[in-house]
C-alpha positions in Angstrom: -13.6 11.7 29.2 -11.1 12.9 26.6 -8.4 10.4 27.2 -7.6 8.6 23.9 -11.1 8.8 22.5 -10.4 11.4 19.8 -7.2 9.8 18.6 -8.8 6.4 18.6 -11.7 7.8 16.5 -9.2 9.5 14.2 -7.6 6.1 13.5 -11.1 4.7 12.6 -11.8 7.7 10.3 -8.5 6.9 8.6 -9.4 3.2 8.3 -12.8 4.0 6.5 -11.6 7.0 4.5 -13.3 9.6 6.5 -12.2 12.9 8.0 -12.7 14.1 11.6 -14.2 17.5 12.4 -13.4 18.8 15.9 -14.2 21.9 17.8 -11.5 24.5 18.6 -11.1 23.5 22.3 -7.7 23.6 23.9 -7.7 20.0 24.9 -8.4 18.7 21.4 -4.8 18.6 20.1 -3.6 16.7 23.1 -6.5 14.3 23.0 -5.9 13.6 19.3 -2.2 13.0 19.9 -2.9 10.6 22.8 -4.7 8.0 20.9 -3.4 8.5 17.4 -0.8 6.0 16.3 -1.0 6.8 12.6 2.4 7.4 11.0 1.1 10.0 8.4 -0.9 13.2 8.8 -4.6 12.5 9.2 -7.6 14.4 7.8 -8.7 16.7 10.7 -10.9 19.8 10.2 -11.1 22.4 13.0 -14.6 23.8 13.1 -14.9 27.1 14.9 -18.7 27.1 14.9 -19.9 23.5 15.0 -23.6 24.3 14.8 -23.1 26.7 11.9 -20.9 24.2 10.1 -23.4 21.4 10.7 -26.2 23.5 9.3 -24.1 24.4 6.3 -23.3 20.8 5.6 -26.9 19.8 5.8 -27.9 22.7 3.5 -25.4 21.7 1.0 -26.9 18.2 0.7 -24.9 16.2 3.3 -26.8 13.6 5.2 -26.5 14.2 9.0 -26.6 11.1 11.2 -26.4 11.4 15.0 -25.5 8.6 17.3 -28.1 9.1 20.0 -30.9 7.4 21.9 -34.1 8.9 20.5 -37.7 7.7 20.0 -37.3 7.7 16.2 -33.7 6.3 16.2 -32.9 3.4 13.8 -31.0 0.4 15.1 -27.4 0.2 13.9 -28.2 -3.0 12.0 -30.9 -1.0 10.0 -28.7 2.0 9.2 -28.2 2.3 5.5 -24.7 2.6 4.0 -23.8 6.2 3.1 -24.7 6.9 -0.5 -23.6 10.6 -0.4 -21.5 12.8 1.8 -22.5 12.0 5.3 -21.7 13.7 8.6 -21.8 11.6 11.8 -22.5 13.6 15.0 -21.3 12.3 18.3 -22.2 13.9 21.6 -20.8 13.9 25.1 -20.6 10.5 26.6 -22.9 11.4 29.5 -25.1 14.2 28.1 -25.4 13.2 24.5 -25.8 15.5 21.5 -27.0 19.0 22.5 -30.6 19.8 21.6 -29.7 22.5 19.1 -27.6 19.9 17.2 -30.4 17.3 17.4 -32.6 19.6 15.4 -30.0 19.4 12.5 -30.0 15.6 12.3 -31.6 13.8 9.3 -31.7 10.6 11.4 -30.5 9.2 14.7 -29.0 5.8 15.1 -28.9 3.8 18.3 -26.6 0.9 19.2 -28.5 -1.8 21.0 -27.0 -3.0 24.2 -28.0 -6.0 26.3 -25.6 -5.4 29.3 -26.0 -3.1 32.2 -24.1 -0.2 30.9 -25.9 3.0 29.8 -23.7 3.8 26.8 -20.6 2.8 25.0 -17.3 4.7 25.0 -17.7 7.5 22.3 -14.8 6.1 20.3 -16.3 2.7 20.2 -19.8 3.9 19.3 -18.4 6.2 16.6 -16.3 3.4 15.2 -19.2 1.0 14.9 -21.3 3.6 13.1 -18.5 4.7 10.8 -17.9 1.1 9.7 -21.6 0.6 9.0 -21.9 3.9 7.1 -18.8 2.9 5.0 -20.3 -0.4 4.2 -17.4 -2.3 5.7 -19.5 -4.5 8.1 
């Protein structure tokens, strides 16, 4: 599940001019290193209290967008480009975004799928949404 996802997502963040915020779990540094092929240091923030950090970001005016299947989710094609500081929230590949974090979202975005899979790899899903938010699609 960790594999190269974080490092891959970090490369996408770099490509669109975004930073990556990660929890302080022991496996994070190794996971970042596995998929990161960037030659220069990247913008990574270690967040000790993810829910508190997310609440503070929202309170300070950031738009909080979660990549999640939800009744009120907007389709990726209908997601508007970020017009202010925006935080994208990704959950666990099999369990999604925790309920307490869902309550902090301004909107949820879903990525339509026509195949038989239930979800995309988290790095792929995150990359698609990052490019859309950055207006690069």
